[in-house]
C-alpha positions as CSV (number, residue, x, y, z in Angstrom):
1,M,-13.8,22.9,-37.9
2,V,-15.3,21.7,-40.7
3,A,-17.3,18.3,-41.3
4,P,-16.4,16.3,-44.4
5,E,-19.5,15.9,-46.9
6,V,-20.0,12.3,-47.9
7,E,-22.7,9.9,-47.9
8,A,-22.9,6.9,-45.4
9,D,-21.6,3.7,-46.7
10,P,-21.4,1.0,-44.1
11,D,-20.6,-1.5,-46.5
12,R,-17.4,0.2,-47.5
13,V,-16.6,0.9,-43.8
14,H,-17.3,-2.8,-42.9
15,A,-15.4,-3.7,-45.9
16,E,-11.9,-5.5,-45.9
17,T,-9.1,-3.3,-46.6
18,N,-7.2,-3.6,-50.0
19,A,-4.0,-4.3,-47.7
20,N,-5.7,-7.3,-46.3
21,K,-7.0,-8.7,-49.1
22,M,-3.3,-8.7,-50.5
23,Y,-2.2,-10.3,-47.4
24,K,-4.6,-13.2,-47.9
25,E,-4.2,-13.4,-51.6
26,G,0.0,-13.7,-50.7
27,L,-0.5,-16.3,-48.3
28,Q,-2.7,-18.2,-50.7
29,H,0.1,-17.9,-53.6
30,G,2.7,-19.4,-51.1
31,D,3.9,-16.3,-49.5
32,K,4.9,-17.2,-46.1
33,E,3.8,-15.1,-42.8
34,T,7.1,-13.1,-41.9
35,G,6.0,-10.8,-39.3
36,T,4.6,-11.0,-35.8
37,R,0.7,-10.6,-35.8
38,L,-0.3,-8.0,-32.7
39,Y,-3.7,-9.5,-32.7
40,A,-4.7,-12.9,-32.3
41,V,-6.6,-13.9,-35.6
42,N,-6.7,-17.7,-33.7
43,A,-5.5,-19.4,-31.0
44,K,-2.5,-21.0,-32.5
45,N,-1.5,-17.5,-33.7
46,F,-2.1,-16.0,-30.5
47,Y,1.0,-13.5,-29.3
48,S,0.4,-11.3,-26.0
49,G,3.0,-8.4,-27.0
50,Y,6.8,-8.0,-27.2
51,T,9.1,-9.3,-24.4
52,F,12.3,-7.2,-23.4
53,D,14.6,-10.0,-25.0
54,R,12.7,-10.2,-28.2
55,L,12.9,-6.2,-28.3
56,M,16.2,-6.2,-27.5
57,G,17.1,-8.6,-30.1
58,D,16.4,-6.2,-32.8
59,T,19.7,-4.8,-34.1
60,R,17.8,-1.3,-35.3
61,H,15.9,-1.4,-31.6
62,R,18.9,-1.4,-29.6
63,L,20.5,1.3,-31.6
64,A,17.5,3.2,-31.3
65,V,17.5,2.9,-27.0
66,A,21.3,3.8,-27.3
67,L,20.7,6.7,-29.4
68,H,18.2,8.1,-27.0
69,E,20.2,7.5,-24.1
70,N,23.0,9.0,-25.1
71,G,21.1,12.3,-26.5
72,L,21.1,11.5,-30.1
73,A,17.9,10.3,-31.2
74,G,16.7,13.1,-32.7
75,T,19.7,14.5,-34.3
76,Q,20.5,14.0,-38.1
77,A,23.0,11.7,-37.0
78,G,21.2,9.6,-34.9
79,R,18.2,9.5,-37.9
80,E,21.0,8.5,-40.7
81,A,22.3,5.8,-38.3
82,L,19.0,4.3,-37.7
83,M,18.4,4.5,-41.6
84,Q,21.6,2.1,-42.4
85,I,20.4,-0.4,-39.8
86,K,17.8,-3.2,-41.0
87,G,15.7,-4.6,-38.3
88,S,15.2,-8.3,-37.5
89,L,11.9,-8.4,-38.2
90,I,10.9,-8.7,-41.9
91,P,7.8,-6.1,-42.9
92,R,5.3,-8.3,-44.5
93,K,3.8,-6.9,-48.2
94,D,0.6,-5.8,-46.5
95,M,2.4,-3.2,-44.6
96,F,3.2,-1.4,-47.6
97,T,1.3,0.9,-49.9
98,S,0.7,0.2,-53.3
99,E,2.9,3.4,-54.1
100,Q,5.9,1.6,-51.9
101,L,5.3,-1.7,-53.4
102,G,6.0,0.1,-57.0
103,G,3.3,-2.2,-59.1
104,L,4.6,-5.5,-57.9
105,V,1.2,-6.7,-56.8
106,G,-1.1,-6.4,-59.7
C-alpha cells in the first residue's frame, strides 16, 4: 500500500467545505431548505430518521422496492425505470458537485 505524501494541514481538515458554504450562502440569499437533514443542527431541526410511511411515500423508493422484490433491481430495465421516475424529495444545492451545478453557483 502506498501512503500519500502530503503535509499535515489541520486548518484545511477542520475547515468548512465548499458545499456547506454554498448551502449557507443560498439560505442567506433566500433559498429554501427543501430536503431533510439526517443530523440535527439544532433542536428545531431534530430528525430521528426515516419512518416506513415516509420512505414508502417516495415514488422512487416504492419503485425500487417493487423492482427488488421481483428480481429486477439489478437489470438494465430496472435501472432505466428508476432513472425515469423523480423522487419526492427535492435535493438541496449542496448535494451537487460544482460540475453538476454547471456553473450556476458563482
